[in-house]
Steps between C-alpha positions, in 0.01 A plus 500: 500500500416493128351169388334574165523767228219637282642549152385772257285255305315401819675167552608412855843336530735408783745762630855466360768731643738417213287716271556799730873437508518461122326834441721689746812327362420630150484854639827457695690377194425825318684703770873557557508308830336195348341211688471479883381149593471579871270795431297291258437237765425755772237673285340169404490387866345825623227498235423131535467516880321835534256477210137394521401138444379582147625796298483626143804536276469880518489498881815289520679727253405802713663330801816435296519870417468595867771255607739626234435865592580420865828327401829664408446413133272789400624475141365143480159626616497753215591234243236262642230770483602587143487133404147471649389802300643356178320172556176684570540702180569183304184340634305808395662528157249274328212703638674819384537368147136395487388840628707682237344291224155594629595869539641515146187328361708229337314234307604166645360193670483677838297798380300294249396217729131588456389640163186641662702725732661829402821503703619817325245716683579637848237273658633206301852573618385512860326164457813350349728643770272343762483173310874455463577584863218284640604178326831462694308552826269214404799280418675579826214496747181345363611195301612171647854388433386227258280745304783753488740236375253380235455856372875565487564167328245581228239235581235733640354842425269672750260728315431850632770454760521876549142494631573213741548724810165675437311173557287585195319235294533457125160542332123489550179466300281790613143417616374828357142441614617561859671824399222630277225411748660612825776740398839490669758690699861489390631677808464851354137589437215272403328389181121484505305218330446545125161599359567541128728348237746790492560477875530120488765533229702753700477305827619185320809690393560642846463157660777354284722806531467501879564127537805527272662717764436229762631205295800411289314320219204549269141605555209334320123514481364146451153584361509853363174457305301357793624763744422804284175372344268625783618856439394483137142451614520773763640738236219401264247591770667841532453551127131410532466758779660765279250425223213505750605847611501622140171330426341622821352164587577184698691235303582260784345214303789526253764451769416132534447440130650178369711513187763275349790738468625855538549549128503856370253546214359797304178645635355548152157341467460438873214656693358511852663301779701302244678815389563614859629157600745484207622851577575394861680190371706710256598745771591219739716322242681828436565548869629145536732554203641817656539322835696221333715754317571670832581168667755407236646851492535509879665159518766628258560831677435455875835425658578306814814418702604860541402597146741293292277216385146465369299234677579145386132438437287224345127454446312176423164505322280338234248278681232744620211441257267765643418800283696719742800266510505480123497879484807520723684242288405656167592856591823388667603315183399790277698745714801267494479472121491878461810542716597767752614856444558540128423136432787326679463142624432487874770315691276448804281352621594158369163376378404135525200345324347215699415249228222252581292264289129568524568862596722670246707258287268318259260643240167536671654578840354818650836686498641346182473835317710661772757220473534576129545866588765403756696316229479808278628722781786261581600498133565873524575567866656172631233483774295328619694185579287187547450278806331163444223434752434170320842354587441200726698655787323838466151364555315537829236259623292789636478696174138543392387707198199627697707619799535882489830462688639218288814707446608387847558158346680615186877501494650845450858573397759767561610631162857385545363142551462454877208271582332449840198269520537183711495561876566255785410757765183667375265538204631388161495829311722763341311787661653670806818293484843516344859382511693565822848463353693284257854388430656341193738207460777485239445146373753562221790526743397175668500327161835647393661363815389151395630517141826329592313176576514292180216258568177687433278331757759556772533862384125552527486326839768734632312799358184405689702465820629855454151621416363349820770668707414839350124444529542438872699824532251712305206357700669593827593843364140572399378384840752730669375792294138409581584490871647849464204631297240370744636723779383814314216699651177563310553876524814469289277415202195728547310395188626148446425391856164673534317442171700285259646187658247231592439501874664837554169653612549321832833669569549803721781746416744357755422135421764293325406381151597139576140378531405590141801487268537121492235499226767643272757295310874443527644454152791277402617616159747366248683631197675342202331163457620498137865553590471255790382230259779576253751448782341168599401353162661713229167639373218719629137394528395676180725280286497167684218280634748345743589843637132589526440189709783597731380863515156392612659265752704787646210743534267222622756425770506865602120498514500187721757651734295823519199295607716326758622836634140619526421208728822524697501875564126579478516751214372531141818415309476513120735465204540810286625526141713801596452822301871584500587856405788634708586139581523394133872569480614480862517123526659473157776749582590312816496163326713629214756619751505158667478270198585709194302511178322168438323464161123492533518583870705807593581623148232769529482765772155387615327179598166407346208606715360215715368209288484680165643364178801726425404824325746429218364152422300499179175307529130533434255640756341154515830332586584764761155453655533122509837522676419772754137410581565215749707733719203729565322249720821443695578870553189615682682795650493654153586435136459650154506382137592755237533493124688738269299567185610668178344777296250770592268330749269802493340360188505141621310455828436143390866427577432595862199270531708216352748536785214496751377184326843346561467588867157337511610189312812442710350569844724802559424757767617838371627641169599816317601592147802707399530686172671806356342838563672828424359845555644836398493721807500808277201440269339180633573280196487126581629189324642153566844516337764304683766773484333838448764770536322798348134592469391480133243776560698775673862374502527499881737250663308520828341156471320324785572126471255315718632175649393250762764416761363254763127520441474877503572759232781753482475791257876535474787256534722772651420365847565134415805334649761346272385142547138577406617704201706202383198275543283747306747501211498118491122462483372328187154492346303182563351377172 
């Protein structure tokens, strides 16, 4: 006897024979003989009594077909089968429409969800087909009912939901010393340890490219200068050996020579060992420069994920003060300034300068000259961004300037903004760790639903009640995903779970990854603080001190609840200032449909990213910094401060250092600078005009307009979704 029914969305409900009778009745009424109540009841009785205790909807419908075919009403069976087919086609119609849009390479929010992915290529199409068919499976079978309801109601967005069934993690900071020292196996062949700078550069690329195929988020190297520095010295020793061969004598005493820097200089006027030493230094610096060129070139051309996307890569550097470390930094910056190919700006890796007083920020600091060079490079090439190691929450009690591995205690950032540092379940470090998964709350919708309450304090109280309800849901959803991820086997992630993730060296191929991944973070994100505040107070935090107070209260509350969830569930929960790209217009579209166009809230097709002052609000960089800075300490899962500057920044690197000064002064964690940069793809001409349509040198209209989207660069806006394009058009210069 049937007791319960498993519906198509995975829900289990009680058996109801009236639904069977209603479906058969509809089929009967389309025939000449019409309805037969006795037959209806007989079919329902037979199925109800002879079926299993629990059955699926499809199994019950199959039994209905059999009963009808055995009856005298064969024409009803045909109509019932046809009706089932029509319903099945209707359920598949949405998928069909999405597939056709992908096949026809249409430019819309489905195919332009990620500006870093080329969904027009065959591999890109395959990825998108898989993505769009996987998401409904996740909804139906992997999400709880409350999470599913929250997503459908527009309160919650689960990032990288298409990767959910793979059990993959989001991102990781690569401990490259393990890779370069011991080599690695990615499941197909092995990589030997590096011996020279060229090999170290290539292996660093391969490590990130390989891990990108095992994860759904970004790949980063937390101390690029420290990791590659040893191979500068080994390459220098090779150059000494070459000279010794030419000279026909032993020059081993030069291999351990101490010198301040690997600075190329003319050999004129030099004699003896001094001349030979400088020649070896010159040759080494040249090799390092070529290795850095190759690294940047490879990170912009090596594809992952079936060949449709370059690696979403980031590198952190700036604090290695050794001669070898300085050589890596200098040649990397010089290569970046020169550009790739015919002088184009490199999109990847996202470069991040680790700014620290006493090391590289103040005049007299050992690496201050390289910091000035970094500002010059950023003025032309947008990178590096800047992470503030001096921010109170980015400091580590174990950091020691004399420790050769002090980078273990320096915060490192993913280029998009993701930050991992604090750790309740292991060493406090960025190295060998990353984000496990994150989900974002639509705090604007919660605020809109409270707008009908006239008394402001009551309105705000009701908002916080809604926020708490949604925070509880997202915490449980993230825990559910973690519990699913932890069942993965180490062999499913050959590189990640053998060399990269802290503790993974203890795992055997068939071990579950549960014992090591809890050092990662679960991120609770939010979007639209500005619009949320307009709904609650009438003004956003950039224009009202009262709204700013409330904004800080909201995000502080989220931070407190994240800490509470960490204790309750035993995980590293953090609050993330969400880098919304594909999400930027999804919440807005749903809220517009529900509530209409509300001035200052849903009157644009995007919500403001996380805690930012709206892009269209005119203010000075100093005011923007003052407003946004306090949120950085609260959003330790990741944050970013950006400024739009006017004019040709190439000739004004001082403008870049002034923004870094703002970061230092206001205790901010991470910043970047946006400015106009156009490049003619025909002749290479560059300028900073806001609306360059035609190259003044050759007349070409093939202009590359470099733009930053959510922390990373995109050479063309053709792959931007409509919401991000609208946001781009609304951006104003901060001055």
